[in-house]
N, C-alpha and C positions, 0 to 999 in steps of 0.2 A: 777182383783178384781171387782165384780159387785156392784158398788155403784150407787144408784138412785140419780138423780140430784134434787135440787141444793146442792152442797157441797161447803163449804166455810172454809178457813183457819181462825182459831180463834186467834192463836198466833204463832209467829216464834221466836226462840232464836238461837244465834250462838253457835258453839262448844267452849268448854273451855278445855285447857290443864290440865290434872289431876296432872301433876308434878309441874307446875309453877303457875297455876291459871290464866294464860293469856287467855283472850278472843280472839278468832280468828275472822277475818272478815267473813261476811256472804258468801263471794265468796269462802271460804275454806270449808264450810259445815254448816248445820243447822238442827234443830229439829223443827217440826211443829205439832201443834194440829189441827186436822180437824174435822168439825161437819157436819153431813148430816141432815138437817132439815126435810127431807121427812121421814126418818126412825128413827130419834133420836139416831143415831149411832155416835160414836167418833172413830177417827183413829189417829195414830201417823205416821208421815212420817219423815224419817231420810235420809239426803243426805250428802255424803262426796265427796268433790272435791280435797281432798288431794292425792298426789301421793302415790302409794304402799299401798292402803287401803286393809287390809286383813280381817277385821271383821266389820260388821255393825249390830246394835241391835236396834229395835224399840219396845217400850212398851207404852201402854195407860193404865193409872191407874184411877180407879174410887174412889171417896172419901170414899166409904164403904169398900175398900180393894180389890175389884175385879180388875182383870187386864187381858190383852191379849198382847202377844208379838210374834215377829218374828225376825229371824236373818239370816245373809248370810255371807258366806266366799268367795263368787264369785261376788257379786254385790256391787256397791257403793251407791245404793238407796234402802231402804226397807220401806214397809208399814206394820204396825201392822195389825192383824185381827181387825174387828170391835168390839166395846163394846157398847151394848145398854145402853143408859143413858139419859132417857127423863127428869129426875128431878135432879139427883145428879151431882155434879161437877166432871170434869175429868182433868187430867194432862198428858202431853206428856213427855216421857223420852227417850233419845237416847244415844248410846255409840258407839264409833268408835275407831278402832285401825289402825293406819297408820304409816309406818316407825318405828314400834316398840313402838310408843307412844300412850297412851290412851287419848281419849277426850270424853266429855259428854256434854249434854245440857238437861235442864228440864224447862218446862213451869210452870207457876202458875196454880192453879186449877180454871177452868172456867166452 
């Protein structure tokens, strides 16, 4: 992915089990919102360190309803496409399926 530097993580959140509501440790996986100050683009990065991960989904949402997403059934780490957002706030959303259990994470709007 061609991102001009500097790129900085705005926020990271751990994954949450959709069945139990239990928050996992960051070492099991997380969702990050990234911002590129050179291009005013935002990205979502989702990482799963859980065994038997079968699906990873990364979505960046802009406060006006625009969004960009990517997913993988073969990788444990996914970057969303960039979303140009010089003024409006963005949020990162991620979804992971591992061992037949679904997990998610979502940042606040920044």
